[in-house]
GUMISE-582508 format. One line per 8 residues: number of its first residue (from 1); their letters; for each residue x, y, z of N, C-alpha, C. Coordinates in steps of 0.1 Angstrom, whole numbers, plus 5000, padded with zeros to 4 digits. Example, Ala and Ser with C-alpha at 12.3 -4.5 7.8 and 13.67 -1.06 7.14 Angstrom:
% residues 2
1	AS	5132 4943 5078 5123 4955 5078 5132 4967 5078; 5128 4978 5071 5137 4989 5071 5129 5000 5079
//
This chain:
% residues 96
1	XXXXXXXX	1797 6263 3042 1807 6273 3042 1820 6267 3039; 1828 6273 3031 1841 6268 3027 1852 6273 3036; 1862 6264 3039 1873 6267 3047 1886 6262 3041; 1897 6267 3046 1910 6263 3041 1918 6257 3052; 1923 6244 3051 1930 6238 3063 1942 6247 3066; 1945 6248 3079 1957 6255 3084 1955 6270 3086; 1944 6275 3081 1941 6290 3083 1932 6292 3094; 1935 6300 3104 1926 6302 3115 1912 6307 3110
9	XXXXXXXX	1902 6302 3116 1889 6306 3112 1880 6309 3124; 1872 6319 3123 1863 6324 3133 1849 6324 3129; 1840 6320 3137 1825 6321 3134 1820 6333 3142; 1814 6342 3135 1809 6354 3142 1793 6354 3140; 1786 6354 3151 1772 6354 3150 1766 6367 3157; 1754 6371 3152 1748 6383 3157 1734 6380 3161; 1730 6384 3173 1717 6381 3179 1710 6394 3184; 1697 6393 3186 1690 6404 3193 1693 6404 3207
17	XXXXXXXX	1699 6415 3212 1704 6417 3226 1693 6417 3236; 1680 6418 3232 1669 6419 3241 1663 6405 3244; 1667 6395 3237 1661 6382 3239 1666 6376 3252; 1656 6370 3259 1659 6363 3272 1656 6349 3272; 1662 6341 3281 1659 6327 3283 1661 6319 3270; 1672 6322 3263 1676 6314 3252 1689 6307 3255; 1689 6294 3254 1701 6286 3256 1702 6276 3245; 1714 6276 3238 1715 6267 3227 1730 6264 3224
25	XXXXXXXX	1732 6253 3217 1745 6250 3212 1747 6254 3198; 1760 6257 3195 1764 6259 3181 1772 6247 3177; 1769 6240 3167 1776 6228 3162 1782 6231 3149; 1795 6227 3147 1802 6228 3134 1806 6214 3130; 1801 6209 3119 1804 6196 3115 1801 6185 3125; 1790 6188 3132 1785 6178 3142 1791 6179 3156; 1801 6188 3158 1808 6189 3171 1804 6203 3177; 1802 6202 3190 1798 6214 3197 1810 6225 3197
33	XXXXXXXX	1807 6236 3192 1817 6247 3192 1815 6256 3204; 1802 6258 3208 1800 6267 3220 1785 6265 3224; 1783 6268 3237 1770 6269 3243 1767 6283 3245; 1756 6288 3240 1753 6303 3241 1741 6304 3250; 1741 6314 3259 1730 6317 3267 1727 6332 3266; 1715 6336 3260 1711 6350 3259 1703 6353 3270; 1707 6364 3278 1700 6368 3290 1693 6381 3288; 1693 6387 3276 1687 6400 3275 1695 6411 3280
41	XXXXXXXX	1689 6422 3284 1696 6433 3290 1701 6443 3280; 1701 6440 3267 1706 6450 3257 1695 6452 3247; 1684 6456 3252 1672 6459 3243 1676 6469 3232; 1670 6466 3220 1672 6475 3208 1686 6475 3204; 1694 6465 3207 1708 6464 3202 1710 6450 3197; 1720 6449 3188 1724 6436 3183 1737 6432 3191; 1738 6419 3194 1749 6414 3202 1757 6405 3192; 1770 6407 3192 1779 6399 3183 1788 6390 3191
49	XXXXXXXX	1788 6377 3188 1797 6368 3195 1806 6362 3185; 1819 6360 3190 1829 6354 3181 1835 6342 3187; 1836 6331 3179 1841 6318 3184 1851 6313 3174; 1863 6310 3180 1873 6303 3171 1870 6289 3168; 1871 6285 3156 1868 6271 3152 1881 6263 3154; 1881 6253 3164 1893 6246 3167 1899 6239 3155; 1912 6237 3155 1919 6230 3144 1914 6216 3141; 1910 6209 3152 1905 6195 3150 1892 6195 3142
57	XXXXXXXX	1884 6205 3144 1871 6206 3135 1875 6209 3121; 1884 6219 3119 1888 6222 3105 1895 6210 3098; 1902 6202 3106 1909 6190 3100 1899 6180 3096; 1887 6180 3102 1877 6169 3100 1868 6173 3088; 1869 6184 3082 1860 6188 3072 1862 6180 3059; 1852 6178 3052 1852 6171 3039 1850 6180 3028; 1860 6180 3019 1859 6189 3007 1860 6204 3010; 1865 6207 3022 1866 6221 3026 1853 6227 3031
65	XXXXXXXX	1843 6219 3033 1830 6224 3037 1828 6223 3052; 1822 6233 3058 1817 6233 3072 1802 6235 3072; 1796 6227 3081 1782 6228 3083 1779 6234 3097; 1772 6245 3098 1769 6251 3111 1754 6249 3114; 1752 6244 3127 1738 6242 3131 1736 6248 3145; 1724 6252 3148 1720 6257 3161 1710 6248 3167; 1713 6243 3179 1705 6233 3186 1700 6238 3199; 1687 6240 3201 1682 6245 3213 1684 6235 3224
73	XXXXXXXX	1686 6240 3236 1688 6231 3248 1674 6230 3255; 1670 6219 3259 1657 6217 3266 1646 6219 3257; 1636 6226 3261 1624 6229 3253 1623 6243 3248; 1634 6250 3250 1634 6264 3246 1637 6266 3231; 1639 6278 3227 1642 6281 3213 1657 6287 3213; 1662 6287 3201 1675 6293 3199 1673 6308 3198; 1684 6316 3198 1682 6330 3196 1679 6334 3182; 1673 6345 3179 1670 6350 3166 1683 6354 3160
81	XXXXXXXX	1687 6347 3149 1700 6350 3143 1699 6361 3133; 1706 6372 3135 1706 6383 3126 1718 6383 3116; 1728 6376 3119 1739 6375 3111 1748 6364 3114; 1755 6358 3104 1765 6348 3106 1775 6349 3095; 1788 6350 3100 1799 6351 3090 1811 6343 3095; 1819 6340 3085 1832 6333 3088 1843 6343 3085; 1853 6344 3094 1864 6354 3093 1877 6345 3093; 1886 6347 3083 1898 6340 3083 1909 6349 3089
89	XXXXXXXX	1919 6342 3095 1931 6349 3100 1930 6352 3115; 1937 6362 3120 1937 6365 3135 1923 6369 3140; 1922 6369 3153 1909 6372 3159 1903 6385 3154; 1890 6385 3149 1884 6397 3143 1881 6407 3155; 1882 6420 3151 1879 6430 3161 1863 6432 3160; 1858 6438 3170 1843 6440 3171 1838 6448 3159; 1846 6457 3153 1841 6465 3142 1844 6460 3128; 1849 6448 3127 1852 6442 3114 1840 6434 3109
//
């Protein structure tokens, strides 16, 4: 994913809200951005999470590229990813 230094950037991920017992890290350029725990409770719905990518991660990018990885914690699985997008600028609203 391409990024521009100095411009705020957000990672927006979408998961199945009914999934339970899922705990995993989101890594950007090898650094942990967030630890996510999906507990279910929103069956038949998609859940959207938004994480700001810190300036120090953006400054470490090579050639404007960011690599996003999902790493399961323990012996579990990551959540089923239904969407991933990058949003530039101020914090995105839920309906953007």
